[in-house]
gemmi code that builds the backbone of each chain (N, CA, C; Angstrom):
import gemmi

chains = {
    "A": [
        ("UNK", (-1.494, 24.686, 10.711), (-0.750, 23.447, 10.902), (-1.232, 22.398, 9.908)),
        ("UNK", (-0.367, 21.429, 9.646), (-0.733, 20.377, 8.714), (-1.643, 19.361, 9.401)),
        ("UNK", (-2.665, 18.948, 8.667), (-3.623, 18.040, 9.269), (-4.215, 17.127, 8.208)),
        ("UNK", (-4.453, 15.885, 8.601), (-5.161, 14.950, 7.731), (-6.271, 14.337, 8.554)),
        ("UNK", (-7.517, 14.414, 8.056), (-8.661, 14.018, 8.865), (-9.578, 13.058, 8.142)),
        ("UNK", (-9.987, 12.054, 8.895), (-11.009, 11.142, 8.427), (-12.158, 11.182, 9.417)),
        ("UNK", (-13.335, 10.808, 8.963), (-14.487, 10.807, 9.839), (-14.270, 9.806, 10.959)),
        ("UNK", (-14.247, 10.293, 12.187), (-13.954, 9.393, 13.301), (-15.155, 8.540, 13.689)),
        ("UNK", (-16.336, 8.936, 13.235), (-17.513, 8.139, 13.541), (-17.551, 6.914, 12.635)),
        ("UNK", (-17.987, 5.804, 13.206), (-18.091, 4.580, 12.420), (-19.180, 4.734, 11.365)),
        ("UNK", (-18.946, 4.091, 10.230), (-19.916, 4.099, 9.142), (-20.593, 2.736, 9.104)),
        ("UNK", (-21.913, 2.744, 9.259), (-22.686, 1.502, 9.231), (-23.554, 1.479, 7.984)),
        ("UNK", (-23.420, 0.449, 7.170), (-24.224, 0.355, 5.959), (-24.726, -1.070, 5.778)),
        ("UNK", (-25.710, -1.201, 4.906), (-26.301, -2.511, 4.613), (-25.509, -3.192, 3.500)),
        ("UNK", (-25.409, -4.478, 3.604), (-24.739, -5.257, 2.561), (-25.323, -4.931, 1.188)),
        ("UNK", (-24.440, -4.801, 0.215), (-24.873, -4.511, -1.144), (-24.839, -3.035, -1.502)),
        ("UNK", (-24.821, -2.174, -0.480), (-24.768, -0.729, -0.721), (-23.328, -0.288, -0.974)),
        ("UNK", (-23.183, 0.941, -1.440), (-21.855, 1.524, -1.639), (-21.431, 2.290, -0.396)),
        ("UNK", (-20.255, 1.980, 0.090), (-19.687, 2.711, 1.228), (-18.789, 3.806, 0.690)),
        ("UNK", (-18.891, 4.998, 1.257), (-18.035, 6.115, 0.854), (-17.357, 6.697, 2.079)),
        ("UNK", (-16.036, 6.669, 2.064), (-15.245, 7.206, 3.175), (-14.487, 8.436, 2.678)),
        ("UNK", (-14.303, 9.388, 3.597), (-13.718, 10.673, 3.230), (-12.393, 10.889, 3.936)),
        ("UNK", (-11.459, 11.494, 3.210), (-10.170, 11.882, 3.771), (-9.899, 13.322, 3.351)),
        ("UNK", (-9.801, 14.222, 4.315), (-9.525, 15.629, 4.037), (-8.167, 16.008, 4.601)),
        ("UNK", (-7.497, 16.914, 3.933), (-6.184, 17.341, 4.439), (-6.038, 18.852, 4.261)),
        ("UNK", (-5.207, 19.430, 5.106), (-4.932, 20.864, 5.030), (-3.425, 21.085, 5.109)),
        ("UNK", (-2.986, 22.099, 4.398), (-1.575, 22.524, 4.443), (-0.593, 21.451, 3.998)),
        ("UNK", (-1.042, 20.577, 3.106), (-0.151, 19.633, 2.455), (-0.305, 19.809, 0.950)),
        ("UNK", (0.726, 19.454, 0.235), (0.639, 19.319, -1.219), (1.172, 17.942, -1.556)),
        ("UNK", (0.379, 16.921, -1.320), (0.885, 15.554, -1.431), (1.172, 15.136, -2.864)),
        ("UNK", (2.260, 14.399, -3.007), (2.585, 13.809, -4.305), (1.619, 12.665, -4.609)),
        ("UNK", (1.184, 11.962, -3.572), (0.219, 10.890, -3.758), (-0.474, 10.600, -2.443)),
        ("UNK", (-1.535, 9.840, -2.541), (-2.334, 9.487, -1.377), (-2.608, 7.993, -1.460)),
        ("UNK", (-2.562, 7.337, -0.314), (-2.794, 5.891, -0.264), (-3.942, 5.567, 0.676)),
        ("UNK", (-4.552, 4.438, 0.435), (-5.569, 3.895, 1.336), (-5.127, 2.503, 1.798)),
        ("UNK", (-5.328, 2.276, 3.115), (-4.990, 1.008, 3.737), (-6.214, 0.457, 4.457)),
        ("UNK", (-6.232, -0.857, 4.597), (-7.254, -1.531, 5.391), (-6.579, -2.101, 6.633)),
        ("UNK", (-7.250, -1.951, 7.789), (-6.714, -2.523, 9.018), (-7.808, -3.300, 9.739)),
        ("UNK", (-7.540, -4.569, 9.980), (-8.440, -5.410, 10.771), (-7.994, -5.383, 12.232)),
        ("UNK", (-8.928, -5.635, 13.157), (-8.581, -5.559, 14.589), (-7.389, -6.433, 14.940)),
        ("UNK", (-6.405, -5.844, 15.636), (-5.240, -6.596, 16.068), (-4.246, -6.923, 14.985)),
        ("UNK", (-4.417, -6.332, 13.798), (-3.514, -6.620, 12.680), (-2.874, -5.335, 12.177)),
        ("UNK", (-1.808, -5.492, 11.402), (-1.190, -4.338, 10.781), (-1.974, -3.887, 9.564)),
        ("UNK", (-1.869, -2.623, 9.199), (-2.555, -2.129, 8.002), (-2.037, -2.826, 6.745)),
        ("UNK", (-2.926, -2.956, 5.772), (-2.588, -3.563, 4.487), (-2.915, -2.582, 3.374)),
        ("UNK", (-1.970, -2.362, 2.494), (-2.116, -1.419, 1.382), (-3.219, -1.862, 0.432)),
        ("UNK", (-4.038, -0.870, -0.001), (-5.107, -1.151, -0.962), (-4.863, -0.448, -2.304)),
        ("UNK", (-4.756, 0.870, -2.256), (-4.688, 1.649, -3.489), (-3.818, 2.875, -3.292)),
        ("UNK", (-3.212, 3.301, -4.386), (-2.488, 4.565, -4.409), (-3.055, 5.426, -5.523)),
        ("UNK", (-3.165, 6.729, -5.299), (-3.576, 7.655, -6.341), (-2.630, 8.842, -6.306)),
        ("UNK", (-2.160, 9.252, -7.483), (-1.179, 10.330, -7.567), (-1.877, 11.668, -7.738)),
        ("UNK", (-1.122, 12.736, -7.526), (-1.705, 14.085, -7.546), (-2.273, 14.455, -8.906)),
        ("UNK", (-1.750, 13.843, -9.965), (-2.242, 14.164, -11.308), (-3.331, 13.197, -11.781)),
        ("UNK", (-3.815, 12.340, -10.894), (-4.877, 11.397, -11.230), (-6.154, 11.806, -10.517)),
        ("UNK", (-7.269, 11.698, -11.231), (-8.557, 12.055, -10.643), (-9.220, 10.856, -9.972)),
        ("UNK", (-9.003, 9.671, -10.567), (-9.734, 8.490, -10.118), (-8.892, 7.243, -10.359)),
        ("UNK", (-9.028, 6.275, -9.452), (-8.353, 4.989, -9.604), (-9.310, 3.901, -9.168)),
        ("UNK", (-9.301, 2.787, -9.903), (-10.206, 1.679, -9.571), (-9.432, 0.381, -9.421)),
        ("UNK", (-9.952, -0.455, -8.519), (-9.405, -1.800, -8.350), (-10.539, -2.684, -7.873)),
        ("UNK", (-11.039, -3.512, -8.762), (-12.152, -4.407, -8.448), (-13.324, -3.584, -7.922)),
        ("UNK", (-13.799, -3.809, -6.703), (-14.943, -3.059, -6.181), (-14.536, -1.747, -5.511)),
        ("UNK", (-13.282, -1.400, -5.556), (-12.782, -0.195, -4.905), (-12.589, 0.923, -5.915)),
        ("UNK", (-12.920, 2.144, -5.490), (-12.660, 3.319, -6.314), (-12.184, 4.445, -5.416)),
        ("UNK", (-11.131, 5.114, -5.837), (-10.605, 6.243, -5.085), (-10.597, 7.463, -5.986)),
        ("UNK", (-11.013, 8.603, -5.447), (-10.899, 9.866, -6.166), (-9.988, 10.794, -5.377)),
        ("UNK", (-9.419, 11.755, -6.094), (-8.450, 12.667, -5.478), (-8.684, 14.042, -6.068)),
        ("UNK", (-9.119, 14.971, -5.229), (-9.392, 16.334, -5.672), (-8.426, 17.253, -4.939)),
        ("UNK", (-7.383, 17.698, -5.643), (-6.354, 18.523, -4.999), (-6.840, 19.948, -4.765)),
        ("UNK", (-7.927, 20.332, -5.437), (-8.497, 21.667, -5.186), (-9.266, 21.658, -3.877)),
        ("UNK", (-10.082, 20.636, -3.699), (-10.834, 20.486, -2.450), (-9.985, 19.920, -1.329)),
        ("UNK", (-8.794, 19.410, -1.675), (-7.916, 18.746, -0.709), (-8.657, 17.576, -0.047)),
        ("UNK", (-9.155, 16.708, -0.908), (-9.991, 15.622, -0.425), (-9.833, 14.378, -1.293)),
        ("UNK", (-9.879, 13.216, -0.622), (-9.954, 11.951, -1.326), (-11.187, 11.209, -0.832)),
        ("UNK", (-11.896, 10.593, -1.765), (-13.027, 9.743, -1.413), (-12.690, 8.301, -1.764)),
        ("UNK", (-13.078, 7.393, -0.888), (-12.814, 5.966, -1.054), (-14.157, 5.262, -1.082)),
        ("UNK", (-14.459, 4.579, -2.183), (-15.745, 3.923, -2.359), (-15.558, 2.410, -2.423)),
        ("UNK", (-16.459, 1.710, -1.755), (-16.539, 0.248, -1.901), (-17.934, -0.042, -2.428)),
        ("UNK", (-18.027, -0.539, -3.637), (-19.332, -0.854, -4.207), (-19.721, -2.288, -3.846)),
        ("UNK", (-21.031, -2.541, -3.861), (-21.560, -3.874, -3.545), (-20.897, -4.415, -2.269)),
        ("UNK", (-20.970, -3.620, -1.210), (-20.243, -3.959, 0.011), (-20.702, -5.295, 0.603)),
        ("UNK", (-19.767, -5.931, 1.295), (-20.002, -7.234, 1.912), (-19.586, -7.173, 3.378)),
        ("UNK", (-20.152, -8.022, 4.217), (-19.725, -8.037, 5.632), (-18.218, -8.195, 5.789)),
        ("UNK", (-17.578, -8.896, 4.861), (-16.120, -9.076, 4.930), (-15.355, -7.780, 4.699)),
        ("UNK", (-16.042, -6.756, 4.222), (-15.398, -5.445, 4.037), (-15.306, -4.673, 5.346)),
        ("UNK", (-15.946, -5.169, 6.388), (-15.931, -4.492, 7.684), (-14.507, -4.446, 8.218)),
        ("UNK", (-14.040, -3.236, 8.482), (-12.660, -3.014, 8.918), (-12.484, -1.519, 9.147)),
        ("UNK", (-11.295, -1.130, 9.550), (-10.948, 0.282, 9.622), (-10.107, 0.638, 8.410)),
        ("UNK", (-10.427, 1.759, 7.785), (-9.740, 2.186, 6.571), (-8.967, 3.467, 6.858)),
        ("UNK", (-7.708, 3.438, 6.522), (-6.800, 4.553, 6.795), (-6.368, 5.205, 5.492)),
        ("UNK", (-6.367, 6.517, 5.464), (-5.730, 7.203, 4.349), (-4.368, 7.709, 4.811)),
        ("UNK", (-3.468, 7.831, 3.875), (-2.119, 8.284, 4.181), (-1.616, 9.094, 2.997)),
        ("UNK", (-0.893, 10.163, 3.285), (-0.372, 10.947, 2.182), (1.121, 11.159, 2.322)),
        ("UNK", (1.741, 11.364, 1.182), (3.172, 11.582, 1.120), (3.418, 12.968, 0.564)),
        ("UNK", (4.340, 13.667, 1.181), (4.715, 14.979, 0.663), (5.390, 14.788, -0.689)),
        ("UNK", (5.568, 15.869, -1.402), (6.199, 15.803, -2.715), (7.549, 15.131, -2.636)),
        ("UNK", (7.848, 14.366, -3.644), (9.117, 13.641, -3.644), (8.952, 12.279, -3.045)),
        ("UNK", (9.759, 11.358, -3.443), (9.637, 9.984, -2.982), (10.388, 9.803, -1.679)),
        ("UNK", (9.941, 10.509, -0.655), (10.631, 10.403, 0.625), (10.269, 9.122, 1.358)),
        ("UNK", (9.177, 8.509, 0.952), (8.729, 7.310, 1.652), (8.196, 7.598, 3.032)),
        ("UNK", (7.966, 8.831, 3.342), (7.487, 9.193, 4.673), (6.005, 9.523, 4.568)),
        ("UNK", (5.183, 8.682, 5.162), (3.744, 8.833, 5.074), (3.155, 9.409, 6.345)),
        ("UNK", (2.139, 10.248, 6.177), (1.374, 10.778, 7.296), (-0.014, 10.156, 7.217)),
        ("UNK", (-0.498, 9.581, 8.324), (-1.749, 8.848, 8.337), (-2.877, 9.633, 8.985)),
        ("UNK", (-4.083, 9.413, 8.462), (-5.279, 9.848, 9.151), (-5.605, 8.867, 10.264)),
        ("UNK", (-6.607, 9.207, 11.065), (-6.921, 8.374, 12.230), (-7.755, 7.157, 11.885)),
        ("UNK", (-8.285, 7.116, 10.648), (-9.036, 5.946, 10.214), (-10.523, 6.079, 10.447)),
        ("UNK", (-11.295, 5.421, 9.583), (-12.750, 5.323, 9.735), (-13.110, 3.850, 9.766)),
        ("UNK", (-13.912, 3.471, 10.760), (-14.355, 2.082, 10.870), (-15.641, 1.880, 10.082)),
        ("UNK", (-15.621, 0.901, 9.220), (-16.783, 0.541, 8.406), (-17.363, -0.764, 8.919)),
        ("UNK", (-18.674, -0.752, 9.123), (-19.389, -1.961, 9.522), (-20.459, -2.232, 8.468)),
        ("UNK", (-20.350, -3.376, 7.802), (-21.321, -3.765, 6.794), (-22.217, -4.845, 7.384)),
        ("UNK", (-23.508, -4.548, 7.432), (-24.444, -5.491, 8.064), (-25.128, -6.350, 7.019)),
        ("UNK", (-25.252, -7.651, 7.320), (-25.902, -8.551, 6.335), (-27.405, -8.286, 6.243)),
    ],
    "B": [
        ("UNK", (5.216, -17.838, 6.596), (5.843, -16.949, 7.584), (5.663, -15.486, 7.158)),
        ("UNK", (5.507, -14.637, 8.165), (5.299, -13.229, 7.887), (6.559, -12.625, 7.300)),
        ("UNK", (6.385, -11.648, 6.401), (7.523, -10.961, 5.797), (8.142, -9.965, 6.773)),
        ("UNK", (7.296, -9.379, 7.635), (7.762, -8.417, 8.629), (7.339, -8.959, 9.996)),
        ("UNK", (8.310, -9.299, 10.824), (8.045, -9.964, 12.092), (8.434, -9.073, 13.253)),
        ("UNK", (7.502, -8.923, 14.187), (7.764, -8.100, 15.363), (7.756, -8.972, 16.614)),
        ("UNK", (8.696, -8.695, 17.510), (8.716, -9.375, 18.808), (9.045, -8.371, 19.903)),
        ("UNK", (8.427, -8.498, 21.088), (7.313, -9.402, 21.378), (6.004, -8.889, 20.805)),
        ("UNK", (4.991, -9.705, 20.755), (3.686, -9.263, 20.291), (2.932, -8.543, 21.399)),
        ("UNK", (3.181, -8.920, 22.611), (2.566, -8.283, 23.772), (3.591, -8.177, 24.880)),
        ("UNK", (3.559, -7.034, 25.563), (4.500, -6.853, 26.666), (3.875, -5.931, 27.693)),
        ("UNK", (3.948, -6.348, 28.951), (3.519, -5.495, 30.057), (4.759, -5.200, 30.885)),
        ("UNK", (4.989, -3.926, 31.169), (6.167, -3.556, 31.933), (5.819, -2.458, 32.923)),
        ("UNK", (6.780, -2.086, 33.719), (6.548, -1.066, 34.734), (7.267, 0.233, 34.371)),
        ("UNK", (6.776, 1.308, 34.905), (7.389, 2.620, 34.692), (8.871, 2.578, 35.061)),
        ("UNK", (9.694, 3.159, 34.174), (11.125, 3.228, 34.428), (11.939, 2.104, 33.831)),
        ("UNK", (11.301, 1.048, 33.385), (12.026, -0.086, 32.807), (12.458, 0.215, 31.376)),
        ("UNK", (13.530, -0.414, 30.965), (13.982, -0.307, 29.580), (13.339, -1.433, 28.770)),
        ("UNK", (12.815, -1.042, 27.626), (12.113, -1.996, 26.773), (12.670, -1.927, 25.358)),
        ("UNK", (12.812, -3.085, 24.735), (13.215, -3.116, 23.330), (12.186, -3.902, 22.525)),
        ("UNK", (11.743, -3.303, 21.455), (10.865, -3.985, 20.499), (11.697, -4.257, 19.247)),
        ("UNK", (11.596, -5.481, 18.757), (12.432, -5.859, 17.633), (11.602, -6.102, 16.374)),
        ("UNK", (12.224, -5.819, 15.267), (11.576, -5.998, 13.966), (12.576, -6.608, 12.998)),
        ("UNK", (12.158, -7.654, 12.319), (13.000, -8.231, 11.279), (12.151, -8.459, 10.036)),
        ("UNK", (12.791, -8.355, 8.872), (12.039, -8.481, 7.613), (12.805, -9.334, 6.607)),
        ("UNK", (12.035, -10.041, 5.819), (12.609, -10.903, 4.781), (12.295, -10.376, 3.390)),
        ("UNK", (11.822, -9.145, 3.316), (11.432, -8.576, 2.016), (12.613, -7.982, 1.249)),
        ("UNK", (13.738, -7.825, 1.923), (14.891, -7.241, 1.249), (14.781, -5.751, 1.028)),
        ("UNK", (13.905, -5.099, 1.778), (13.718, -3.655, 1.627), (14.762, -2.881, 2.425)),
        ("UNK", (15.179, -1.764, 1.841), (16.149, -0.918, 2.549), (15.480, -0.044, 3.611)),
        ("UNK", (14.233, 0.351, 3.351), (13.579, 1.326, 4.224), (12.755, 0.631, 5.301)),
        ("UNK", (12.939, 1.102, 6.545), (12.176, 0.560, 7.655), (11.689, 1.699, 8.544)),
        ("UNK", (10.579, 1.449, 9.212), (9.882, 2.490, 9.963), (9.357, 1.909, 11.280)),
        ("UNK", (9.222, 2.800, 12.257), (8.475, 2.470, 13.466), (7.354, 3.500, 13.625)),
        ("UNK", (6.134, 2.970, 13.772), (4.952, 3.794, 14.005), (4.337, 3.410, 15.346)),
        ("UNK", (3.632, 4.368, 15.895), (2.856, 4.131, 17.109), (1.391, 4.412, 16.787)),
        ("UNK", (0.491, 3.569, 17.293), (-0.937, 3.771, 17.058), (-1.670, 3.859, 18.389)),
        ("UNK", (-2.404, 4.942, 18.561), (-3.249, 5.144, 19.723), (-4.688, 5.286, 19.239)),
        ("UNK", (-5.652, 4.845, 20.029), (-7.061, 4.955, 19.618), (-7.414, 6.399, 19.271)),
        ("UNK", (-8.015, 6.594, 18.111), (-8.463, 7.918, 17.705), (-7.374, 8.837, 17.175)),
        ("UNK", (-6.129, 8.392, 17.208), (-5.036, 9.263, 16.750), (-4.354, 8.770, 15.502)),
        ("UNK", (-4.673, 7.607, 15.058), (-4.012, 7.105, 13.868), (-2.573, 6.703, 14.135)),
        ("UNK", (-1.833, 6.506, 13.058), (-0.445, 6.075, 13.141), (0.465, 7.296, 13.158)),
        ("UNK", (1.373, 7.332, 14.102), (2.328, 8.423, 14.197), (3.741, 7.863, 14.016)),
        ("UNK", (4.529, 8.526, 13.186), (5.864, 8.062, 12.854), (6.846, 8.405, 13.965)),
        ("UNK", (7.564, 7.389, 14.463), (8.517, 7.594, 15.546), (9.931, 7.804, 14.985)),
        ("UNK", (10.399, 6.837, 14.215), (11.701, 6.882, 13.555), (11.599, 6.154, 12.220)),
        ("UNK", (12.515, 6.534, 11.306), (12.608, 5.794, 10.070), (14.062, 5.730, 9.615)),
        ("UNK", (14.330, 4.714, 8.819), (15.699, 4.455, 8.369), (15.656, 4.065, 6.904)),
        ("UNK", (16.426, 4.774, 6.072), (16.407, 4.485, 4.647), (17.523, 3.524, 4.233)),
        ("UNK", (18.499, 3.351, 5.079), (19.459, 2.262, 4.923), (20.188, 2.095, 6.254)),
        ("UNK", (21.109, 1.162, 6.326), (21.734, 0.801, 7.594), (22.422, 2.000, 8.258)),
        ("UNK", (22.932, 2.915, 7.470), (23.670, 4.053, 8.050), (22.820, 5.305, 8.172)),
        ("UNK", (21.539, 5.188, 7.898), (20.657, 6.357, 7.878), (19.527, 6.185, 8.877)),
        ("UNK", (19.470, 7.063, 9.879), (18.415, 7.046, 10.897), (17.833, 8.453, 10.976)),
        ("UNK", (16.501, 8.548, 10.995), (15.855, 9.857, 11.024), (14.733, 9.875, 12.055)),
        ("UNK", (14.575, 11.016, 12.699), (13.469, 11.170, 13.643), (12.177, 11.414, 12.898)),
        ("UNK", (11.108, 10.885, 13.469), (9.780, 11.138, 12.934), (9.089, 12.210, 13.745)),
        ("UNK", (7.756, 12.127, 13.781), (6.958, 13.156, 14.458), (7.080, 13.121, 15.973)),
        ("UNK", (7.292, 11.913, 16.543), (7.206, 11.763, 18.004), (8.371, 10.937, 18.524)),
        ("UNK", (9.588, 11.365, 18.308), (10.763, 10.563, 18.658), (11.196, 10.696, 20.124)),
        ("UNK", (10.723, 11.721, 20.812), (11.159, 11.925, 22.202), (10.806, 10.719, 23.061)),
        ("UNK", (11.799, 10.230, 23.830), (11.569, 9.088, 24.709), (11.853, 7.750, 24.051)),
        ("UNK", (12.223, 7.791, 22.752), (12.505, 6.578, 21.998), (13.893, 6.658, 21.361)),
        ("UNK", (14.477, 5.507, 21.100), (15.695, 5.434, 20.303), (15.590, 4.184, 19.426)),
        ("UNK", (16.404, 4.148, 18.379), (16.363, 3.010, 17.465), (17.778, 2.567, 17.134)),
        ("UNK", (17.845, 1.349, 16.621), (19.102, 0.795, 16.145), (18.822, -0.015, 14.888)),
        ("UNK", (19.614, 0.251, 13.848), (19.477, -0.526, 12.603), (20.697, -1.444, 12.526)),
        ("UNK", (20.488, -2.646, 12.990), (21.615, -3.571, 13.149), (22.049, -4.181, 11.823)),
        ("UNK", (21.129, -4.248, 10.896), (21.399, -4.831, 9.581), (20.256, -4.391, 8.680)),
        ("UNK", (20.372, -4.677, 7.396), (19.294, -4.287, 6.500), (17.966, -4.870, 6.972)),
        ("UNK", (18.009, -6.077, 7.514), (16.781, -6.776, 7.867), (16.277, -6.491, 9.268)),
        ("UNK", (17.019, -5.762, 10.079), (16.652, -5.618, 11.489), (16.635, -4.157, 11.930)),
        ("UNK", (15.565, -3.795, 12.609), (15.384, -2.412, 13.074), (14.694, -2.499, 14.417)),
        ("UNK", (15.370, -2.096, 15.504), (14.787, -2.234, 16.823), (14.473, -0.870, 17.417)),
        ("UNK", (13.444, -0.845, 18.232), (12.980, 0.371, 18.903), (13.159, 0.181, 20.400)),
        ("UNK", (13.760, 1.173, 21.055), (13.972, 1.089, 22.492), (13.293, 2.229, 23.218)),
        ("UNK", (12.751, 1.904, 24.379), (12.239, 2.888, 25.309), (13.186, 2.815, 26.507)),
        ("UNK", (14.003, 3.838, 26.674), (15.054, 3.786, 27.697), (14.473, 3.734, 29.104)),
        ("UNK", (13.410, 4.476, 29.322), (12.763, 4.508, 30.628), (11.266, 4.671, 30.380)),
        ("UNK", (10.575, 3.554, 30.321), (9.180, 3.566, 29.894), (8.287, 4.351, 30.852)),
        ("UNK", (7.300, 5.039, 30.279), (6.309, 5.777, 31.070), (4.917, 5.369, 30.593)),
        ("UNK", (3.902, 5.524, 31.452), (2.557, 5.045, 31.092), (2.007, 5.598, 29.787)),
        ("UNK", (2.331, 6.844, 29.428), (1.741, 7.353, 28.180), (2.433, 6.806, 26.930)),
        ("UNK", (3.374, 5.884, 27.117), (3.929, 5.149, 25.990), (3.179, 3.829, 25.768)),
        ("UNK", (2.153, 3.606, 26.544), (1.267, 2.469, 26.317), (0.574, 2.669, 24.969)),
        ("UNK", (0.780, 1.730, 24.063), (0.257, 1.885, 22.705), (0.515, 0.606, 21.924)),
        ("UNK", (0.046, 0.618, 20.696), (0.324, -0.454, 19.735), (1.407, 0.051, 18.792)),
        ("UNK", (2.493, -0.678, 18.693), (3.634, -0.250, 17.889), (3.753, -1.125, 16.648)),
        ("UNK", (3.946, -0.456, 15.521), (4.087, -1.167, 14.259), (5.421, -0.854, 13.603)),
        ("UNK", (6.032, -1.908, 13.096), (7.191, -1.776, 12.231), (6.696, -1.915, 10.791)),
        ("UNK", (7.345, -1.218, 9.881), (6.960, -1.306, 8.471), (8.195, -1.193, 7.594)),
        ("UNK", (8.065, -1.674, 6.374), (9.154, -1.563, 5.399), (8.598, -1.009, 4.092)),
        ("UNK", (9.477, -0.495, 3.265), (9.081, -0.095, 1.913), (10.279, -0.213, 0.980)),
        ("UNK", (9.976, -0.265, -0.299), (10.989, -0.384, -1.335), (10.914, 0.851, -2.214)),
        ("UNK", (11.914, 1.727, -2.184), (11.838, 2.965, -2.974), (11.814, 2.724, -4.472)),
        ("UNK", (12.244, 1.561, -4.921), (12.262, 1.289, -6.355), (10.867, 1.164, -6.934)),
        ("UNK", (9.860, 0.923, -6.086), (8.495, 0.798, -6.602), (7.884, 2.156, -6.917)),
        ("UNK", (8.423, 3.209, -6.359), (7.915, 4.576, -6.559), (6.488, 4.759, -6.064)),
        ("UNK", (6.007, 3.849, -5.241), (4.659, 4.002, -4.700), (4.670, 4.350, -3.221)),
        ("UNK", (5.782, 4.090, -2.540), (5.830, 4.349, -1.111), (4.983, 3.406, -0.288)),
        ("UNK", (4.465, 2.341, -0.911), (3.636, 1.383, -0.190), (4.391, 0.820, 1.009)),
        ("UNK", (3.717, 0.814, 2.153), (4.313, 0.259, 3.368), (3.805, -1.158, 3.605)),
        ("UNK", (4.717, -2.013, 4.073), (4.372, -3.374, 4.477), (4.545, -3.435, 5.996)),
        ("UNK", (3.455, -3.713, 6.694), (3.466, -3.653, 8.143), (3.617, -5.028, 8.774)),
        ("UNK", (4.230, -5.020, 9.978), (4.203, -6.200, 10.813), (2.866, -6.294, 11.531)),
        ("UNK", (2.737, -7.294, 12.393), (1.481, -7.539, 13.080), (1.310, -6.676, 14.325)),
        ("UNK", (2.341, -5.964, 14.707), (2.208, -5.055, 15.835), (2.728, -5.629, 17.143)),
        ("UNK", (3.163, -4.733, 18.008), (3.590, -5.089, 19.371), (2.792, -4.226, 20.333)),
        ("UNK", (1.993, -4.901, 21.151), (1.170, -4.137, 22.106), (1.951, -3.988, 23.395)),
        ("UNK", (2.219, -2.733, 23.766), (2.998, -2.440, 24.971), (2.120, -1.762, 26.002)),
        ("UNK", (2.156, -2.283, 27.220), (1.443, -1.663, 28.339), (2.464, -1.307, 29.399)),
        ("UNK", (2.467, -0.023, 29.773), (3.380, 0.451, 30.821), (2.544, 0.814, 32.045)),
        ("UNK", (2.802, 0.111, 33.126), (2.006, 0.327, 34.352), (2.661, 1.357, 35.267)),
    ],
}
model = gemmi.Model(1)
for chain_id, residues in chains.items():
    chain = gemmi.Chain(chain_id)
    for i, (resn, *xyz) in enumerate(residues, 1):
        res = gemmi.Residue()
        res.name, res.seqid = resn, gemmi.SeqId(i, " ")
        for name, pos in zip(("N", "CA", "C"), xyz):
            atom = gemmi.Atom()
            atom.name, atom.element = name, gemmi.Element(name[0])
            atom.pos, atom.b_iso = gemmi.Position(*pos), 0.0
            res.add_atom(atom)
        chain.add_residue(res)
    model.add_chain(chain)
structure = gemmi.Structure()
structure.add_model(model)
structure.setup_entities()
């Protein structure tokens, strides 16, 4: 069956360290993968997109990698800050621009000062 | 003002009642979606619409129906609510012209069915 999984355990790190979140999927061949941030009681907000033919994408302190052989995406936040504390969701789209996204369950990041 | 507005933001109802959650958007996007979020399960797609005349079932459409009244409005109905429909519901929009599939979410509607 098709599955997309993120670490359900919360990730706790010290301010200034790099946070690394993992998104694994099975039985999909996604055209692209997205990462969203969700704060408590709010809707998710888009952060980054990476396509199947891209290995790495960066935006300010954020970096996303995409390994279609391992069927895995890693999401890094460098020089983390307490304001980065939130739940991060990965989502993937099947081939073609169907606009239909499948979401992982999210990983909660807590950055301690 | 929010680009994607959901009403009501919170609703408590009883088993068997009919409930409608409404979504309106000012982004001018053709595509609209309804997702449900449960703790530990992530977002699950209920229905989606790529234009006013196009309605499609998502992963978990049983027990739900939708209406696309206009490009800007997409409502979700629970004909006879049951307790396991207690969840946080999100409406979202996207613009296919961007080729990114990025979703723009509303603030959510928290529904409790007693």
